[in-house]
PDB file of N, CA, C and O in Angstrom:
ATOM      1  N   MET A   1    -119.835-103.542 252.372  1.00  0.00           N
ATOM      2  CA  MET A   1    -120.752-103.294 251.382  1.00  0.00           C
ATOM      3  C   MET A   1    -121.798-102.163 251.790  1.00  0.00           C
ATOM      4  O   MET A   1    -122.320-102.183 252.905  1.00  0.00           O
ATOM      5  N   THR A   2    -122.064-101.255 250.925  1.00  0.00           N
ATOM      6  CA  THR A   2    -123.046-100.301 251.259  1.00  0.00           C
ATOM      7  C   THR A   2    -124.451-100.661 251.080  1.00  0.00           C
ATOM      8  O   THR A   2    -124.822-101.099 249.991  1.00  0.00           O
ATOM      9  N   THR A   3    -125.324-100.504 252.126  1.00  0.00           N
ATOM     10  CA  THR A   3    -126.713-100.959 251.961  1.00  0.00           C
ATOM     11  C   THR A   3    -127.541 -99.764 251.609  1.00  0.00           C
ATOM     12  O   THR A   3    -127.068 -98.628 251.584  1.00  0.00           O
ATOM     13  N   THR A   4    -128.820-100.053 251.329  1.00  0.00           N
ATOM     14  CA  THR A   4    -129.731 -99.034 251.029  1.00  0.00           C
ATOM     15  C   THR A   4    -130.048 -98.038 252.200  1.00  0.00           C
ATOM     16  O   THR A   4    -130.227 -96.832 252.036  1.00  0.00           O
ATOM     17  N   ASN A   5    -130.094 -98.705 253.416  1.00  0.00           N
ATOM     18  CA  ASN A   5    -130.276 -97.818 254.659  1.00  0.00           C
ATOM     19  C   ASN A   5    -129.063 -96.969 254.837  1.00  0.00           C
ATOM     20  O   ASN A   5    -129.222 -95.842 255.304  1.00  0.00           O
ATOM     21  N   ASP A   6    -127.778 -97.413 254.495  1.00  0.00           N
ATOM     22  CA  ASP A   6    -126.559 -96.567 254.704  1.00  0.00           C
ATOM     23  C   ASP A   6    -126.743 -95.451 253.771  1.00  0.00           C
ATOM     24  O   ASP A   6    -126.508 -94.325 254.208  1.00  0.00           O
ATOM     25  N   ILE A   7    -127.160 -95.595 252.443  1.00  0.00           N
ATOM     26  CA  ILE A   7    -127.212 -94.594 251.469  1.00  0.00           C
ATOM     27  C   ILE A   7    -128.269 -93.438 251.992  1.00  0.00           C
ATOM     28  O   ILE A   7    -128.031 -92.234 251.900  1.00  0.00           O
ATOM     29  N   ILE A   8    -129.355 -93.939 252.501  1.00  0.00           N
ATOM     30  CA  ILE A   8    -130.461 -93.049 253.023  1.00  0.00           C
ATOM     31  C   ILE A   8    -129.874 -92.257 254.200  1.00  0.00           C
ATOM     32  O   ILE A   8    -129.938 -91.029 254.259  1.00  0.00           O
ATOM     33  N   ALA A   9    -129.324 -92.995 255.092  1.00  0.00           N
ATOM     34  CA  ALA A   9    -128.819 -92.218 256.169  1.00  0.00           C
ATOM     35  C   ALA A   9    -127.750 -91.255 255.867  1.00  0.00           C
ATOM     36  O   ALA A   9    -127.722 -90.208 256.513  1.00  0.00           O
ATOM     37  N   GLU A  10    -126.819 -91.496 254.912  1.00  0.00           N
ATOM     38  CA  GLU A  10    -125.836 -90.454 254.443  1.00  0.00           C
ATOM     39  C   GLU A  10    -126.489 -89.295 253.761  1.00  0.00           C
ATOM     40  O   GLU A  10    -126.057 -88.155 253.928  1.00  0.00           O
ATOM     41  N   ALA A  11    -127.467 -89.539 253.036  1.00  0.00           N
ATOM     42  CA  ALA A  11    -128.335 -88.448 252.261  1.00  0.00           C
ATOM     43  C   ALA A  11    -128.995 -87.583 253.366  1.00  0.00           C
ATOM     44  O   ALA A  11    -128.983 -86.357 253.253  1.00  0.00           O
ATOM     45  N   ARG A  12    -129.564 -88.183 254.419  1.00  0.00           N
ATOM     46  CA  ARG A  12    -130.252 -87.473 255.355  1.00  0.00           C
ATOM     47  C   ARG A  12    -129.261 -86.644 256.253  1.00  0.00           C
ATOM     48  O   ARG A  12    -129.620 -85.530 256.634  1.00  0.00           O
ATOM     49  N   THR A  13    -128.058 -87.128 256.597  1.00  0.00           N
ATOM     50  CA  THR A  13    -127.004 -86.492 257.212  1.00  0.00           C
ATOM     51  C   THR A  13    -126.599 -85.258 256.450  1.00  0.00           C
ATOM     52  O   THR A  13    -126.512 -84.186 257.048  1.00  0.00           O
ATOM     53  N   LEU A  14    -126.354 -85.351 255.202  1.00  0.00           N
ATOM     54  CA  LEU A  14    -125.986 -84.160 254.344  1.00  0.00           C
ATOM     55  C   LEU A  14    -127.063 -83.281 254.439  1.00  0.00           C
ATOM     56  O   LEU A  14    -126.802 -82.098 254.657  1.00  0.00           O
ATOM     57  N   GLU A  15    -128.337 -83.665 254.305  1.00  0.00           N
ATOM     58  CA  GLU A  15    -129.584 -82.711 254.282  1.00  0.00           C
ATOM     59  C   GLU A  15    -129.388 -81.923 255.785  1.00  0.00           C
ATOM     60  O   GLU A  15    -129.450 -80.695 255.836  1.00  0.00           O
ATOM     61  N   ALA A  16    -129.189 -82.604 256.789  1.00  0.00           N
ATOM     62  CA  ALA A  16    -129.004 -81.955 258.058  1.00  0.00           C
ATOM     63  C   ALA A  16    -127.946 -81.071 258.193  1.00  0.00           C
ATOM     64  O   ALA A  16    -128.100 -80.055 258.872  1.00  0.00           O
ATOM     65  N   GLU A  17    -126.851 -81.320 257.621  1.00  0.00           N
ATOM     66  CA  GLU A  17    -125.589 -80.549 257.581  1.00  0.00           C
ATOM     67  C   GLU A  17    -126.047 -79.207 256.814  1.00  0.00           C
ATOM     68  O   GLU A  17    -125.729 -78.104 257.259  1.00  0.00           O
ATOM     69  N   PHE A  18    -126.724 -79.338 255.769  1.00  0.00           N
ATOM     70  CA  PHE A  18    -127.160 -78.209 254.931  1.00  0.00           C
ATOM     71  C   PHE A  18    -128.048 -77.284 255.696  1.00  0.00           C
ATOM     72  O   PHE A  18    -127.840 -76.072 255.750  1.00  0.00           O
ATOM     73  N   LYS A  19    -129.145 -77.948 256.347  1.00  0.00           N
ATOM     74  CA  LYS A  19    -130.125 -77.111 257.118  1.00  0.00           C
ATOM     75  C   LYS A  19    -129.508 -76.392 258.289  1.00  0.00           C
ATOM     76  O   LYS A  19    -129.934 -75.323 258.724  1.00  0.00           O
ATOM     77  N   ALA A  20    -128.421 -77.086 258.794  1.00  0.00           N
ATOM     78  CA  ALA A  20    -127.611 -76.367 260.055  1.00  0.00           C
ATOM     79  C   ALA A  20    -126.759 -75.305 259.604  1.00  0.00           C
ATOM     80  O   ALA A  20    -126.205 -74.587 260.436  1.00  0.00           O
ATOM     81  N   GLY A  21    -126.575 -75.109 258.204  1.00  0.00           N
ATOM     82  CA  GLY A  21    -125.807 -74.074 257.615  1.00  0.00           C
ATOM     83  C   GLY A  21    -124.185 -74.471 257.592  1.00  0.00           C
ATOM     84  O   GLY A  21    -123.316 -73.633 257.352  1.00  0.00           O
ATOM     85  N   ARG A  22    -123.949 -75.674 257.837  1.00  0.00           N
ATOM     86  CA  ARG A  22    -122.544 -76.215 257.825  1.00  0.00           C
ATOM     87  C   ARG A  22    -122.065 -76.488 256.393  1.00  0.00           C
ATOM     88  O   ARG A  22    -120.856 -76.613 256.197  1.00  0.00           O
ATOM     89  N   ILE A  23    -122.937 -76.588 255.385  1.00  0.00           N
ATOM     90  CA  ILE A  23    -122.515 -76.724 254.100  1.00  0.00           C
ATOM     91  C   ILE A  23    -123.529 -75.969 253.206  1.00  0.00           C
ATOM     92  O   ILE A  23    -124.696 -75.804 253.562  1.00  0.00           O
ATOM     93  N   SER A  24    -123.030 -75.513 252.015  1.00  0.00           N
ATOM     94  CA  SER A  24    -123.853 -74.586 251.196  1.00  0.00           C
ATOM     95  C   SER A  24    -124.753 -75.533 250.299  1.00  0.00           C
ATOM     96  O   SER A  24    -124.571 -76.749 250.242  1.00  0.00           O
ATOM     97  N   ALA A  25    -125.711 -74.878 249.624  1.00  0.00           N
ATOM     98  CA  ALA A  25    -126.526 -75.620 248.664  1.00  0.00           C
ATOM     99  C   ALA A  25    -125.696 -76.217 247.649  1.00  0.00           C
ATOM    100  O   ALA A  25    -125.930 -77.367 247.278  1.00  0.00           O
ATOM    101  N   GLY A  26    -124.677 -75.494 247.129  1.00  0.00           N
ATOM    102  CA  GLY A  26    -123.813 -76.073 246.108  1.00  0.00           C
ATOM    103  C   GLY A  26    -123.089 -77.264 246.527  1.00  0.00           C
ATOM    104  O   GLY A  26    -122.960 -78.227 245.771  1.00  0.00           O
ATOM    105  N   GLU A  27    -122.583 -77.229 247.774  1.00  0.00           N
ATOM    106  CA  GLU A  27    -121.733 -78.357 248.419  1.00  0.00           C
ATOM    107  C   GLU A  27    -122.722 -79.540 248.502  1.00  0.00           C
ATOM    108  O   GLU A  27    -122.365 -80.684 248.221  1.00  0.00           O
ATOM    109  N   LEU A  28    -123.996 -79.226 248.903  1.00  0.00           N
ATOM    110  CA  LEU A  28    -124.846 -80.367 249.196  1.00  0.00           C
ATOM    111  C   LEU A  28    -125.171 -81.072 247.826  1.00  0.00           C
ATOM    112  O   LEU A  28    -125.148 -82.294 247.681  1.00  0.00           O
ATOM    113  N   LYS A  29    -125.460 -80.208 246.885  1.00  0.00           N
ATOM    114  CA  LYS A  29    -125.887 -80.860 245.530  1.00  0.00           C
ATOM    115  C   LYS A  29    -124.651 -81.607 244.987  1.00  0.00           C
ATOM    116  O   LYS A  29    -124.858 -82.683 244.426  1.00  0.00           O
ATOM    117  N   GLU A  30    -123.362 -81.141 245.097  1.00  0.00           N
ATOM    118  CA  GLU A  30    -122.348 -81.949 244.676  1.00  0.00           C
ATOM    119  C   GLU A  30    -122.118 -83.265 245.477  1.00  0.00           C
ATOM    120  O   GLU A  30    -121.903 -84.339 244.914  1.00  0.00           O
ATOM    121  N   LEU A  31    -122.177 -83.116 246.798  1.00  0.00           N
ATOM    122  CA  LEU A  31    -122.091 -84.368 247.685  1.00  0.00           C
ATOM    123  C   LEU A  31    -123.077 -85.367 247.259  1.00  0.00           C
ATOM    124  O   LEU A  31    -122.761 -86.536 247.040  1.00  0.00           O
ATOM    125  N   LEU A  32    -124.290 -84.906 247.139  1.00  0.00           N
ATOM    126  CA  LEU A  32    -125.425 -85.804 246.817  1.00  0.00           C
ATOM    127  C   LEU A  32    -125.225 -86.436 245.391  1.00  0.00           C
ATOM    128  O   LEU A  32    -125.466 -87.623 245.173  1.00  0.00           O
ATOM    129  N   GLU A  33    -124.835 -85.693 244.578  1.00  0.00           N
ATOM    130  CA  GLU A  33    -124.631 -86.168 243.161  1.00  0.00           C
ATOM    131  C   GLU A  33    -123.475 -87.345 243.203  1.00  0.00           C
ATOM    132  O   GLU A  33    -123.563 -88.371 242.529  1.00  0.00           O
ATOM    133  N   ASP A  34    -122.451 -87.069 244.032  1.00  0.00           N
ATOM    134  CA  ASP A  34    -121.330 -88.108 244.110  1.00  0.00           C
ATOM    135  C   ASP A  34    -122.004 -89.375 244.820  1.00  0.00           C
ATOM    136  O   ASP A  34    -121.831 -90.536 244.449  1.00  0.00           O
ATOM    137  N   LEU A  35    -122.778 -88.982 245.870  1.00  0.00           N
ATOM    138  CA  LEU A  35    -123.404 -90.222 246.544  1.00  0.00           C
ATOM    139  C   LEU A  35    -124.254 -91.033 245.569  1.00  0.00           C
ATOM    140  O   LEU A  35    -124.154 -92.257 245.482  1.00  0.00           O
ATOM    141  N   LYS A  36    -125.110 -90.282 244.826  1.00  0.00           N
ATOM    142  CA  LYS A  36    -125.966 -90.965 243.898  1.00  0.00           C
ATOM    143  C   LYS A  36    -125.144 -91.804 242.781  1.00  0.00           C
ATOM    144  O   LYS A  36    -125.511 -92.938 242.472  1.00  0.00           O
ATOM    145  N   HIS A  37    -124.119 -91.244 242.246  1.00  0.00           N
ATOM    146  CA  HIS A  37    -123.346 -91.987 241.247  1.00  0.00           C
ATOM    147  C   HIS A  37    -122.396 -92.989 241.741  1.00  0.00           C
ATOM    148  O   HIS A  37    -122.183 -94.029 241.117  1.00  0.00           O
ATOM    149  N   ASN A  38    -121.783 -92.678 242.919  1.00  0.00           N
ATOM    150  CA  ASN A  38    -120.767 -93.678 243.357  1.00  0.00           C
ATOM    151  C   ASN A  38    -121.294 -94.784 244.201  1.00  0.00           C
ATOM    152  O   ASN A  38    -120.730 -95.878 244.178  1.00  0.00           O
ATOM    153  N   LYS A  39    -122.412 -94.555 244.995  1.00  0.00           N
ATOM    154  CA  LYS A  39    -122.906 -95.547 245.968  1.00  0.00           C
ATOM    155  C   LYS A  39    -124.224 -96.220 245.520  1.00  0.00           C
ATOM    156  O   LYS A  39    -124.384 -97.426 245.708  1.00  0.00           O
ATOM    157  N   VAL A  40    -125.080 -95.529 244.986  1.00  0.00           N
ATOM    158  CA  VAL A  40    -126.458 -95.981 244.722  1.00  0.00           C
ATOM    159  C   VAL A  40    -126.246 -96.955 243.473  1.00  0.00           C
ATOM    160  O   VAL A  40    -126.810 -98.049 243.476  1.00  0.00           O
ATOM    161  N   ILE A  41    -125.556 -96.622 242.566  1.00  0.00           N
ATOM    162  CA  ILE A  41    -125.383 -97.446 241.445  1.00  0.00           C
ATOM    163  C   ILE A  41    -124.706 -98.757 241.727  1.00  0.00           C
ATOM    164  O   ILE A  41    -125.138 -99.786 241.206  1.00  0.00           O
ATOM    165  N   VAL A  42    -123.677 -98.769 242.518  1.00  0.00           N
ATOM    166  CA  VAL A  42    -123.054-100.012 243.094  1.00  0.00           C
ATOM    167  C   VAL A  42    -123.937-100.810 244.003  1.00  0.00           C
ATOM    168  O   VAL A  42    -123.971-102.039 243.937  1.00  0.00           O
ATOM    169  N   ALA A  43    -124.617-100.150 244.810  1.00  0.00           N
ATOM    170  CA  ALA A  43    -125.368-100.800 245.927  1.00  0.00           C
ATOM    171  C   ALA A  43    -126.743-101.447 245.363  1.00  0.00           C
ATOM    172  O   ALA A  43    -127.212-102.457 245.888  1.00  0.00           O
ATOM    173  N   SER A  44    -127.326-100.840 244.323  1.00  0.00           N
ATOM    174  CA  SER A  44    -128.541-101.446 243.842  1.00  0.00           C
ATOM    175  C   SER A  44    -128.431-101.778 242.347  1.00  0.00           C
ATOM    176  O   SER A  44    -129.380-101.587 241.587  1.00  0.00           O
ATOM    177  N   ALA A  45    -127.308-102.258 241.957  1.00  0.00           N
ATOM    178  CA  ALA A  45    -127.071-102.472 240.520  1.00  0.00           C
ATOM    179  C   ALA A  45    -128.061-103.537 240.072  1.00  0.00           C
ATOM    180  O   ALA A  45    -128.404-103.483 238.892  1.00  0.00           O
ATOM    181  N   GLY A  46    -128.577-104.510 240.848  1.00  0.00           N
ATOM    182  CA  GLY A  46    -129.377-105.520 240.441  1.00  0.00           C
ATOM    183  C   GLY A  46    -130.900-105.099 240.651  1.00  0.00           C
ATOM    184  O   GLY A  46    -131.764-105.848 240.196  1.00  0.00           O
ATOM    185  N   ASP A  47    -131.262-103.949 241.311  1.00  0.00           N
ATOM    186  CA  ASP A  47    -132.643-103.825 241.670  1.00  0.00           C
ATOM    187  C   ASP A  47    -133.026-102.382 241.193  1.00  0.00           C
ATOM    188  O   ASP A  47    -132.899-101.432 241.965  1.00  0.00           O
ATOM    189  N   LEU A  48    -133.471-102.231 239.982  1.00  0.00           N
ATOM    190  CA  LEU A  48    -133.920-101.005 239.314  1.00  0.00           C
ATOM    191  C   LEU A  48    -134.907-100.240 240.239  1.00  0.00           C
ATOM    192  O   LEU A  48    -134.799 -99.020 240.364  1.00  0.00           O
ATOM    193  N   GLN A  49    -135.830-100.918 240.861  1.00  0.00           N
ATOM    194  CA  GLN A  49    -136.765-100.199 241.672  1.00  0.00           C
ATOM    195  C   GLN A  49    -136.089 -99.436 242.859  1.00  0.00           C
ATOM    196  O   GLN A  49    -136.365 -98.282 243.186  1.00  0.00           O
ATOM    197  N   VAL A  50    -135.166-100.241 243.454  1.00  0.00           N
ATOM    198  CA  VAL A  50    -134.496 -99.547 244.661  1.00  0.00           C
ATOM    199  C   VAL A  50    -133.591 -98.293 244.061  1.00  0.00           C
ATOM    200  O   VAL A  50    -133.587 -97.156 244.532  1.00  0.00           O
ATOM    201  N   LYS A  51    -132.943 -98.679 243.094  1.00  0.00           N
ATOM    202  CA  LYS A  51    -132.122 -97.614 242.516  1.00  0.00           C
ATOM    203  C   LYS A  51    -132.996 -96.307 242.153  1.00  0.00           C
ATOM    204  O   LYS A  51    -132.577 -95.181 242.425  1.00  0.00           O
ATOM    205  N   GLY A  52    -134.199 -96.522 241.541  1.00  0.00           N
ATOM    206  CA  GLY A  52    -135.050 -95.409 241.204  1.00  0.00           C
ATOM    207  C   GLY A  52    -135.520 -94.712 242.452  1.00  0.00           C
ATOM    208  O   GLY A  52    -135.551 -93.482 242.492  1.00  0.00           O
ATOM    209  N   GLN A  53    -135.895 -95.476 243.496  1.00  0.00           N
ATOM    210  CA  GLN A  53    -136.294 -94.747 244.788  1.00  0.00           C
ATOM    211  C   GLN A  53    -135.261 -94.016 245.429  1.00  0.00           C
ATOM    212  O   GLN A  53    -135.516 -92.938 245.967  1.00  0.00           O
ATOM    213  N   LEU A  54    -133.990 -94.555 245.422  1.00  0.00           N
ATOM    214  CA  LEU A  54    -132.812 -93.706 246.118  1.00  0.00           C
ATOM    215  C   LEU A  54    -132.584 -92.515 245.189  1.00  0.00           C
ATOM    216  O   LEU A  54    -132.298 -91.431 245.697  1.00  0.00           O
ATOM    217  N   PHE A  55    -132.690 -92.636 243.885  1.00  0.00           N
ATOM    218  CA  PHE A  55    -132.326 -91.470 242.900  1.00  0.00           C
ATOM    219  C   PHE A  55    -133.481 -90.383 243.284  1.00  0.00           C
ATOM    220  O   PHE A  55    -133.221 -89.195 243.472  1.00  0.00           O
ATOM    221  N   GLU A  56    -134.754 -90.926 243.374  1.00  0.00           N
ATOM    222  CA  GLU A  56    -135.859 -89.901 243.752  1.00  0.00           C
ATOM    223  C   GLU A  56    -135.618 -89.193 245.133  1.00  0.00           C
ATOM    224  O   GLU A  56    -135.737 -87.975 245.266  1.00  0.00           O
ATOM    225  N   LEU A  57    -135.311 -89.946 246.033  1.00  0.00           N
ATOM    226  CA  LEU A  57    -134.962 -89.366 247.422  1.00  0.00           C
ATOM    227  C   LEU A  57    -133.755 -88.312 247.403  1.00  0.00           C
ATOM    228  O   LEU A  57    -133.866 -87.276 248.058  1.00  0.00           O
ATOM    229  N   ILE A  58    -132.736 -88.544 246.742  1.00  0.00           N
ATOM    230  CA  ILE A  58    -131.650 -87.672 246.572  1.00  0.00           C
ATOM    231  C   ILE A  58    -131.893 -86.473 245.683  1.00  0.00           C
ATOM    232  O   ILE A  58    -131.460 -85.349 245.937  1.00  0.00           O
ATOM    233  N   ASP A  59    -132.568 -86.770 244.693  1.00  0.00           N
ATOM    234  CA  ASP A  59    -133.013 -85.529 243.724  1.00  0.00           C
ATOM    235  C   ASP A  59    -134.079 -84.680 244.409  1.00  0.00           C
ATOM    236  O   ASP A  59    -134.193 -83.498 244.084  1.00  0.00           O
ATOM    237  N   GLY A  60    -134.853 -85.211 245.325  1.00  0.00           N
ATOM    238  CA  GLY A  60    -135.755 -84.454 246.053  1.00  0.00           C
ATOM    239  C   GLY A  60    -135.059 -83.433 247.078  1.00  0.00           C
ATOM    240  O   GLY A  60    -135.403 -82.261 247.234  1.00  0.00           O
ATOM    241  N   ILE A  61    -133.921 -84.152 247.809  1.00  0.00           N
ATOM    242  CA  ILE A  61    -133.258 -83.225 248.705  1.00  0.00           C
ATOM    243  C   ILE A  61    -132.413 -82.014 247.832  1.00  0.00           C
ATOM    244  O   ILE A  61    -132.269 -80.868 248.257  1.00  0.00           O
ATOM    245  N   ILE A  62    -131.952 -82.450 246.687  1.00  0.00           N
ATOM    246  CA  ILE A  62    -131.261 -81.469 245.820  1.00  0.00           C
ATOM    247  C   ILE A  62    -132.231 -80.397 245.489  1.00  0.00           C
ATOM    248  O   ILE A  62    -131.920 -79.221 245.681  1.00  0.00           O
ATOM    249  N   ALA A  63    -133.441 -80.741 244.981  1.00  0.00           N
ATOM    250  CA  ALA A  63    -134.432 -79.821 244.658  1.00  0.00           C
ATOM    251  C   ALA A  63    -134.822 -78.747 245.702  1.00  0.00           C
ATOM    252  O   ALA A  63    -135.010 -77.559 245.438  1.00  0.00           O
ATOM    253  N   VAL A  64    -134.919 -79.332 246.944  1.00  0.00           N
ATOM    254  CA  VAL A  64    -135.256 -78.494 248.142  1.00  0.00           C
ATOM    255  C   VAL A  64    -134.100 -77.442 248.394  1.00  0.00           C
ATOM    256  O   VAL A  64    -134.316 -76.265 248.682  1.00  0.00           O
ATOM    257  N   ALA A  65    -132.937 -77.969 248.262  1.00  0.00           N
ATOM    258  CA  ALA A  65    -131.743 -77.085 248.470  1.00  0.00           C
ATOM    259  C   ALA A  65    -131.668 -76.043 247.413  1.00  0.00           C
ATOM    260  O   ALA A  65    -131.241 -74.923 247.695  1.00  0.00           O
ATOM    261  N   GLY A  66    -132.059 -76.347 246.207  1.00  0.00           N
ATOM    262  CA  GLY A  66    -131.980 -75.419 245.175  1.00  0.00           C
ATOM    263  C   GLY A  66    -133.002 -74.251 245.286  1.00  0.00           C
ATOM    264  O   GLY A  66    -132.788 -73.143 244.794  1.00  0.00           O
ATOM    265  N   ALA A  67    -134.149 -74.588 245.980  1.00  0.00           N
ATOM    266  CA  ALA A  67    -135.300 -73.615 246.216  1.00  0.00           C
ATOM    267  C   ALA A  67    -135.047 -72.714 247.269  1.00  0.00           C
ATOM    268  O   ALA A  67    -135.763 -71.717 247.366  1.00  0.00           O
ATOM    269  N   ILE A  68    -134.026 -72.940 248.170  1.00  0.00           N
ATOM    270  CA  ILE A  68    -133.754 -72.205 249.345  1.00  0.00           C
ATOM    271  C   ILE A  68    -132.839 -70.988 248.974  1.00  0.00           C
ATOM    272  O   ILE A  68    -132.472 -70.203 249.848  1.00  0.00           O
TER     273      ILE A  68
END
């Protein structure tokens, strides 16, 4: 089962890959959107507050990538 901490770690790993130049902004956005839709929804199905916080974190990383 995927936990909230697993999702945060995966999002941060993807962010680090982007900052290191190993993936493009477009790839980062696509991977984070997949993470958001595939794992966040399943992992936090019963907890809307947690789901909202995870969406906020992932959307924030996507926004930063888009600004670069």
